[in-house]
N, C-alpha and C positions, 0 to 999 in steps of 0.2 A: 501493500499500500505505500504511496505518496502521496502528505496529504495535502503536496501545494499550499495553497491561501486558504485550504479548508476544505474538511471534509470529514460525519460522523460513520462511524459505523458503531455494529449491535456483535453483541459473541456472548453468546447464550445456547443451550442447548433447545436444536428446534423439534428435538422426541427425549423429554424423559428417563425413555427406556435408555438412553446412552448408555446412562450413569455410570447404573446398575453392574456395567462389566468389568469395573477396574475403576484408579486413581486415572486423572489427564495428568501430565506435568506439560505446562507449556513455557516458556523464556521467550519474551517480549523486547524486541533492541532497538532504539530508537538511533538511525543513521540523520546527521546534522547533514542540509542541503548546500549547496554553494549560493551564495545569495543569489545570483543569475534566476537561479530556479527557485525563489524562496515563495513567489505566489503562481507560482504555476498550474493550471487546471489541475484538480487531484484524479487521482487511478487507481486503481483499483486491478490485479494480476493471479488470478490462480497458476502456480505453477504446478506440475506433476511430480511426484516424487526420480520415474525416468528423464526426467529435466535436468534435473542436480549431475553431476558428476561424482563420483566411486573409487576412491580408491582402498583398497587391500595390503596389508601385510601380515608379515606372522604377531601374532597378539595386537595388531593396528588393525580398527575399520574407520573412514571419514571421507563424509558426505560433503566439501562446497556447494556451502549454501548460495550464497553469492561470492562477486568479486572473480578473483586469481592469484592462483598461489600453487606451487610446487610445479607447475607446467602444466595444470587444470584454467578453461575457463567456463563459471555458469553460465546458464541462458537468463539469468534473471536479472533486469534492469538496476542498473544503477547511475548514479550522474556527480561519481568521485572517482579513483582508483580506491578500489581497497579488497577487505576478504572476509568473508565469514564461514568457517568452520565449523562440524558438526564431529565429532571424533569419540573414535571410545577404544580403552587399552585395556589390554587385560596387565596381570600385573607382571610386573619388571620389563615391560615394554617403554625403549628409548625413543621421544618424538625430539623434531626440534618447531621452530617457528617461521611462518615465514616473514624472506627477509625485504629490505627494498623497500619497506613502509616506514613514516617515521614516528606510528602513533604503531603500538602492538597494543593485546593484553594477554590473558589469559583468564576465561572464569572456571572455575572448580564446578559442576553440576553436584559429582559428586562423589565417594572414593575418596584416595587424594595423593598427591606428586612428590616427588625431593626433585630438587633443582638445588645442584652448590651443596648439597648433605644437609639444608633445611626443610623439615614437607612442611607440607602447605596445607590441611582438612582441608572438606567441604565448605559452601558458602564460600569461599573470596576471590577476589577478583586479582589477579598479580600483571602491572603492567612496567612492560620493559624497559630502559632508554633504548635512544635510537642506533642502529648499529650493533647492539648485545646480540647474543648469539645465542643463546638456551638448549642444554639440554632436559628437557622435560622426561622426569623417570617415575610410572607409574607404581607405588606401592601395593597400590593391590587394582584392581579390578574400576576403570575409573572412566568417568562421560566429562568432556569439558567442552566448552564454546571457545571457539579463540576468533581473534576480530583483532582490523588495523586498520590502516587507513592513514588517508593526508591531515593535518593539521588546516581547517576551515575559517579560522577563525572564532570568535569566542558570540556565545549565544546566549541570551535568557531565557528562561524557563518560568511559564505559571501557569498552575496545571498545566492540559495538556498541550500548550497551547507553545512553541517556544518560534524566536526567531533574531536575527543578531540586531531588529530596533524592538526601541520600549517604545514606541510606539504604533507599533506595529501589534506587538502586543496588547496594546488599550483600545487597537482598533478591532482584534479577534474579540477580544470580551463583550463588546457591545455587538458588532455584528451574532454571537452565543447569544445573548437577552433578543435579538431585534427575533430573531428566527432565520435569518439568513445565510446560516448554517443546515441546511435540511438532515433532518435525520433517514435517519433509511427508511422507506416505504414499508416494511412488513413490519417492522418496530417502530411506531412513531407516536404511540402513548402515550408514553414517560419521557416525560422533560425532567433531565438532573440541574439544578441552578447552577450558575458557577459558582464556587467556597468564597470561603474571607480568607483570602493570606496575602500576604509580599510577593514582587516580584521577587527571583534573585538570580542572578548571574550563575553559566553553571562554567563551570573549567575553573573558580580558583577557590584556597587556592589551589596548587596543581601535586595530580596525587603521590606518591610517594614512588620511584622507580626503584623495578631491579636492575644490577647496574653489573 
């Protein structure tokens, strides 16, 4: 989904019986748009699993969700250089992180990893300095999300609105109040009012990086 100048979406089960089959695990990832694309028309594209490249090796399963990495390229449309990987490692498997990107990180979904002798548990996001080429060792069966890209400048975030300009956030708030951001046609009976909160800048202070 590309939000652009504004889009509303719904995350619900159409059939409640689908929830009885087990747990649902989901990670939602936001990627900043280049400033020239921030007010583009919103779009949504449903990509099928077979459109996303998969790589396997001993103890390693990897799916490239978006971007370019390790010689693979995803069909998912992006607006800036980046990569986004879903990775499953068996115990003692070794793996690296793609180079050539200014910003890179690894989120440990479950399991744990060892980097330079330090063990990191699930729920942590590890951010690496530019130019560092870490070796990631799975201390047990581990699921990781790897992501990275180029720095696109500072962004402001307020509720679900993100922009490089404070005044654009204020416009989005008013658009939401006035109904100018249309609700999904099959789920438009409930309107969520704006919360009371303060605008904050994203990216300051910067994260502590692993070098």
